Wavefront OBJ file of the C-alpha trace (Angstrom):
o trace
v -7.983 -3.743 -1.806
v -11.722 -3.891 -1.563
v -13.806 -1.651 -3.785
v -15.099 0.178 -0.698
v -11.525 0.985 0.351
v -10.619 2.177 -3.137
v -13.631 4.498 -3.198
v -12.700 5.917 0.199
v -9.114 6.441 -0.938
v -10.422 8.214 -4.037
v -12.415 10.623 -1.881
v -9.597 11.402 0.558
v -6.289 11.027 -1.288
v -6.048 14.652 -2.383
v -7.142 15.982 1.018
v -4.918 13.781 3.172
v -1.182 14.067 2.398
v -0.292 11.174 4.715
v -2.762 8.858 2.967
v -1.441 9.969 -0.410
v 2.146 9.242 0.663
v 1.356 5.718 1.835
v -0.788 4.889 -1.204
v 1.954 6.061 -3.569
v 4.577 4.062 -1.653
v 2.313 1.006 -1.711
v 1.951 1.278 -5.498
v 5.702 1.707 -5.944
v 6.461 -1.353 -3.804
v 3.896 -3.317 -5.825
v 5.622 -2.369 -9.096
v 9.036 -3.386 -7.769
v 7.673 -6.685 -6.450
v 6.047 -7.416 -9.801
v 9.451 -6.978 -11.440
v 10.975 -9.533 -9.068
v 8.043 -11.916 -9.570
v 8.539 -11.923 -13.361
v 12.073 -13.254 -13.036
v 12.570 -17.014 -13.239
v 15.060 -16.939 -10.352
v 16.558 -14.409 -7.970
v 19.996 -13.996 -6.474
v 20.317 -14.149 -2.696
v 20.496 -10.339 -2.563
v 17.406 -10.012 -4.769
v 15.529 -12.475 -2.583
v 16.394 -10.436 0.501
v 15.335 -7.211 -1.233
v 12.060 -8.828 -2.303
v 11.331 -9.852 1.295
v 12.225 -6.366 2.524
v 9.846 -4.789 0.009
v 7.088 -7.209 1.002
v 7.461 -6.191 4.648
v 7.462 -2.485 3.788
v 4.405 -2.933 1.584
v 2.570 -4.760 4.359
v 3.490 -2.126 6.948
v 2.271 0.571 4.567
v -0.957 -1.319 3.990
v -1.520 -1.453 7.756
v -0.969 2.307 7.964
v -3.390 2.898 5.074
v -5.989 0.803 6.906
v -5.531 2.899 10.059
v -5.980 6.116 8.113
v -9.036 4.759 6.295
v -10.573 3.737 9.634
v -10.281 7.352 10.780
v -11.966 8.591 7.596
v -14.735 5.998 7.914
v -15.494 7.410 11.356
v -15.597 10.932 9.931
v -18.033 9.792 7.252
v -20.084 7.740 9.685
v -19.386 4.509 7.803
v -18.674 2.392 10.895
l 1 2 3 4 5 6 7 8 9 10 11 12 13 14 15 16 17 18 19 20 21 22 23 24 25 26 27 28 29 30 31 32 33 34 35 36 37 38 39 40 41 42 43 44 45 46 47 48 49 50 51 52 53 54 55 56 57 58 59 60 61 62 63 64 65 66 67 68 69 70 71 72 73 74 75 76 77 78
């Protein structure tokens, strides 16, 4: 994430429960994906789970971006 996004998240995360939920999920997916990425090879099931997590992480990132866009408008940043 860009520094600007991280600063905005820092300002709003405690005031916006939905943003907090998606940021925490995003971080959790990132941790799980890092575990898969450290392995030299994955089983077919692990590969499928890795792809599923990647999709969930991306969908969450899109939702975070939507929420941040709303907060940028509130702060007059756009």
